[in-house]
ZAMARGU-4260 file (C-alpha; in steps of 0.2 Angstrom, whole numbers, plus 5000, padded with zeros to 4 digits):
<rodrens>
0) 4996/5197/5493 | 4992/5206/5477 | 4978/5200/5466 | 4982/5194/5448 | 4973/5209/5441
5) 4984/5221/5451 | 5000/5212/5445 | 4994/5213/5427 | 4990/5232/5428 | 5006/5236/5436
10) 5015/5225/5422 | 5006/5234/5408 | 5010/5251/5415 | 5028/5247/5417 | 5029/5239/5400
15) 5021/5255/5392 | 5035/5265/5400 | 5048/5253/5394 | 5041/5253/5377 | 5043/5272/5375
20) 5060/5272/5382 | 5066/5257/5371 | 5058/5264/5356 | 5068/5280/5358 | 5084/5271/5362
25) 5082/5260/5347 | 5078/5275/5336 | 5094/5284/5342 | 5105/5268/5339 | 5098/5262/5323
30) 5091/5278/5315 | 5076/5268/5310 | 5058/5269/5317 | 5054/5251/5311 | 5069/5243/5318
35) 5069/5253/5334 | 5050/5249/5336 | 5053/5231/5333 | 5066/5230/5346 | 5055/5239/5358
40) 5040/5227/5355 | 5051/5211/5357 | 5059/5218/5373 | 5043/5223/5380 | 5034/5206/5377
45) 5049/5197/5385 | 5049/5209/5399 | 5030/5208/5403 | 5030/5189/5404 | 5046/5190/5415
50) 5038/5203/5426 | 5022/5194/5429 | 5030/5177/5432 | 5042/5186/5444 | 5028/5195/5454
55) 5017/5179/5455 | 5032/5169/5462 | 5036/5183/5475 | 5018/5184/5480 | 5019/5167/5487
60) 5035/5170/5497 | 5031/5173/5515 | 5049/5178/5519 | 5051/5196/5525 | 5032/5200/5527
65) 5024/5206/5543 | 5007/5198/5544
</rodrens>
């Protein structure tokens, strides 16, 4: 089982990668740094919360683990 701290660090790193990617995609599609950045921030916030909840739920599932 993972600690909460590990889950949060993994989530922050994943979101940082997604933030950069989404910023570039948003910029390419809209031509605006502000709009692209806003899209990336909103997406990253939603993705971070979803990821942490998902990981915490799965950390309690015993199926498929060899103990």
